[in-house]
N, C-alpha and C positions, 0 to 999 in steps of 0.2 A: 800754407804752402812754404814758409820759411824754413831754411834748414835742409829742404828737398834734394836729394841727391840724384842728378840725372846723368845716366851713363853718356860716354862719348857717342856721337853720332855713328860711328862706325862699329860700336859695339851694339851686338843683338842679342836677344833673350825670347823666352817662350811666354806663351799667355799665361797671365796670374790666372789663380783660381776664381778670384772675384769677376773676372771677365768671362767666363763661362756661367758662372751664376747668373750674371746680368742678361746673357743670351736666354737663358731659360724662361725669363720672362716673356719673350718673344713667342715661345711655344702657344701659350695662351692667346696672344695677340694673332697669329696666324690661324689659330683654330676657329676664332671669332670670325676672321675673313671667310673662311670656308663655310662656317655657319650663316654668314650674310648671303653668300651665293647659292645655298643649298636651299634657303627658305624664300628667296625671291629670285630665281634663276632667269634674268631678262638681261638684254643688252645693256640696258641703263645701268643694272647692278653690277654687271661686270666693270663699266667705265669707274662706277664709284669705289669698285674695291680696288682696282688698279690704282686710282688716287690716293687712297686710304693707305694702300702699301706703299707708295712713295713717301707718305709723310711719317710713316713708320721708319722707313729706311732711312730717312735725314739724321736722326738722332743716332741710330745704331751706327751709320758710316763715321758720324762726326766723333763718336767714342773710339772708333777703330784707330782714327788717325791721330787723336789726341793720346790714347794710352801707348801708340806707337813711339811718340816722341818722349813722353812722361810714364815711366812704368807704373803698373799698377801693383807694386807689391810694397808700398808704402801705406801707413794707417791713414793719412791723409787722402791718397788718393783711392783707398778702397771705401773709405767714408764717402766719397764723391759718387762712387760707382753705387753704393747700396741707397743712397738717396735716390739716385737715378731708378734704381731697380724698384723702390717701393712707388714712386711716381708712374711707372709702367703699368701698375695694376689698375687704376681708374682709366687709364689711357686704353687699355687693352679691354677692358669691360665696356667701353662705350665705342667699339670698334662698329657693332651693328647698328648703332643708333646715332653714329655721328653725323648723319645728313638729316636726323629728325631733331629730338630734343636734346640731345646730347653733344652739340656742337661742342660748346667751351669745356664741358668735362674731357673730352678726347684733346682739343687743341691745347690747352694750358698745360697738360702733362707734356706734350710731345714739344713746346717750347724749355719746360722745366728741365727736361732731359737733355736737351740741346743744348741749354745754357751750362749746365752742369758739365759736359763735355768741353765745350768751349772755354769755360772757365779752367779747367783741368790743363789745356793747352797753355793759355795766356799767363796764368799765374806759375804754372810750373817751369816755365823757359827763363833763361837767363835774360833779363830785360835790355842788356846791352848787345843781345846777338841779334844777327840779321833774321833768324828763324822766329823769334819774339816780334819783329816789325813786320813780319809777313803774316804772320797770325793775327795782328791789329788789323793790316789791311782788309784781310780776307773777313775779319769779324764783323766789320762795320755793316756792309752789304747783307751778310747773314742776319745780322740783328734785325733789320729791315724786314727779311724774308720770315723771321718768326714772328715779328710784329703783324704782318699780315695774315698769316696762320691763325693767331690768336683772336685779332679781330674778326675774322671770317668765322670764328667758332660761335660769335654773338650775333651773325648776320642770319638769314634764312634763305633758302633755295637757291637759285641762281646765284645770287650774290655771294652767298658762302662757298658755292664752288668756285666762282671766279677769283675771291681771294686767295682761296689753297691753291688753286693752279698757279697764281700769281707769287705766292710764295716758293713754292716749288722751282718755277722757272727763274725768281730772282736768285735762289740756293745753287741752280745749276751755272747760272752766269757767273757768281762768284768763283766757283770751283774752276770755270774755264779762264777766267781772269787771274786764278792766284796759280796758274798751272806753271808759269815761268819764276815762281818766287822760289825763294831758299825754303826747304823743307827737310825734317829729318824721316828717311823712310828707312826703317830694320826690315829687310826683305823677308827673312824668317818668320818673325812675327806677323808682320802684315799679311804673309800668305795664311798663315795657321789660323789668324783671325777669321778670315773669310771662309776658310775650310769648315771652321767649327759652325759658322752661321747656316752653310749648305747643309751640316749634319741636323742642326736644330730644324730646320725646314723639312728635312727628310723625316725626321723623327715626328713631326706634326702629322706628315704623310700617314706614318704608322698608325698614331693615335686616330688619325679618321679612319681608317680602314678597320681597326678595332672596335671602333664606336658602332660601325656600321655592322660588323659580324655579330654583335653582342645583343643588336635589335633584332636579329632575325634567329629562327629556330636554327638549332646547330645541325643542320643537316649535311650530308656527304658535299652536297654542291656547295653550300656556303663555305664550309671548312676548305676545300679545293679552291675556290674563288680566292679566300683570303689567304691561301698560301701562294696563288700565283700573282696577287697584288703585292705580297711581300717580296717575291722574287722580282717584280718591276722595281720596285723601291731598291733593292738590292742592285740592280743593274745600273739606276741612274748613279747610285753611290759609286760603283766601279767606274762609270763611263768619266767620273771626274777625278778621282783619287787615284787609279792604277797609275796614270801616266801625266794628264793635264795637269794636276795641281804641282806636281814635282818639276815639270817642265817650266810652268809659269814663274814659281819662285826662283829657278835658277837664272830664269831670264831676268827678272827683276833685278838678282844681285849681281849680274853682269855689267847693267847699266850704272851710270853715276848722275849726279845733278839733275838739271832740268827735266832730262831724259826720263829719269828714272821716276821723276815726280808725275810727269805726264803719263808714263805707263801703270803706275799704281793708281791713279784716277781713273783712267779709262778701262784698265782691265778690270779693276777690283770695284771701285765704287760705281762705276757705271753698268759695266755688263754683268757683274754678279746680281743686280737688281734684276736683270732679266731671267737669269738663272732661277733666282728664288723665286719668283711671281709664276714660273711656269711650275714650280714645285707645288705652290700652293693651288693653282688650277689643277694640277694633277691629282691631290688630295680629294678635292671635290668629284672629279671622275670617277676615282677609286670609291669612295663613298657611296655614290651613286649607282655604281655598277654593282656592288653588293646588295645594296637595298631592292635594286629593280633586276636582279639574277637573269630571270627568264623573259624579261620583256626589252625592247629594242629602247636605246637610250634617247630622252629627248635631246632636242639640238645643241642647247648650252652645256648638259653633261658631256655629250660626245666631243664639242669642242674643247671643253676642259680636259677630258681624258686624253684625246691625242693632239690636241692643239697645246696643251700644257707641256707636254714632253718635246714637243716642236718648238716651242719657245726656248725650253731649257737648252736645247742642241743648238738653237740659233745663237744663244750666248756662248755656246762651245766654240762654233765656227767663228764667230767674231773675235772671240778671246783669243785663239791660234792665230786669226789674221792679224791683229793687234800686236800680239807678241812676237809670232815667228814671221809674219808677211807671206804666209802659205794657207791656201784654202783646203779645208778638211773637205774632199768632196766625196768621202761615204757617208760622213754625218750629213752633209748636205742632201744627198739623195735620201736617206733615211728620213729626214725632215719633209722632203716633196712628199714620200709615201704617207707619212704620218696625217698631213694635209689633206691627202687624196683619201685616207681612211675616215674622216669625219661624216661624210654623208652616209659611209657603208655602216658606220655605228648608229645611226638611226633607222636603220632597216634589219638588223639582226640581233639576237639577242644579247644582252650585255656580257654574258660569259663569253660569246665569240669574241667580242671586242677586246676582252683581256686577253685572252690568247693571242689574237692578232698583235697586240701591242706588245706582249711577252717576246713573241717570235722575231718581231723586228728589233727590238733591243738585244735579244740573244743572238740574232744574225748578226748585228753590228760589232758587239764584242767578240765574237767568234771569229769573224774577218780580220778585224785590227789586231787580235792575239795571234793570227798565223801571220798576216802581212807584214807586221811591224813587230816581227818577234827579237830579231837582233838589235834593232833599234832601242826596243823597250828594254832589251837587257841591259844595254850598254847605259841608257839614262838612269835606271833604277840602281846599278850595281856599280858605278864608275864616277 
């Protein structure tokens, strides 16, 4: 890292191609999560999938912070990203068996990726700066968290689960503790990185939908259901990128100091995890809906289909509340309707559930487009 040129804290930049390349590795990891839920659709598996997702999220979010401070356009930084990308392959391949025989195979790559990201931040910063000292103070408890996660990979059953939960809790505590410290937050890059991972997760939903359609006979019903599913995914994209992403980035750019640090942590590192987990659950619901098009959904797939979108919208609601201090009442109403639709999904054919979901999302988009037309125009073009 010697001789690495780090831009001034006020300078912003766009994501380097190597960062997007790194993100692509998580398509495989998210698809493995969907596979885990598909082949063992139980409440216990949902809990395991949520924990595995959080363990996947830790190294990704660390790289988002590190590459925000130290840009990824130098060969040394790119090399660290590529090492992490290589480590993500065994990590993702072990997702479905992480609670069985492959705990260590999953946990060790998670730690390797995280440590590569932490090294990027610590070694790339000026060791006389306050940001460097903040990184060291933050790094100590996170190393303990990674140790707990690796040790958990060699344990069994409840002991493994306990160690992994402990690791996640230590990590969250360390980020809360570090919230008042000095950090470099480049608003444009930070918002862009989280927008990219939203796209990656939505892309995995398209993959799940396409795989389900390819397993079925290409009847008019299957083709129509696939198109409906694709429009649902597009609506999810619209709900985030049309206004939400722009407003949040501008809000992050307006604040400074500890206020910006805490806002970045809460709005992006925490709340985006809810959004992406909701998209992963949606992918399961879409895939199962196409596979069982003429039959009612089972309870878990119905929860995944409607509850996944509800969780995604909860992330949006909290996102606006944290950034703007106001409640998005129309998205809250649609969230309530989505939760209410879960028992309906187990009583009607799956294609009806898809149509209901699409109608709710298009209705929400239509309402917001009309009700907030002027405000939306000002935000996007001024």
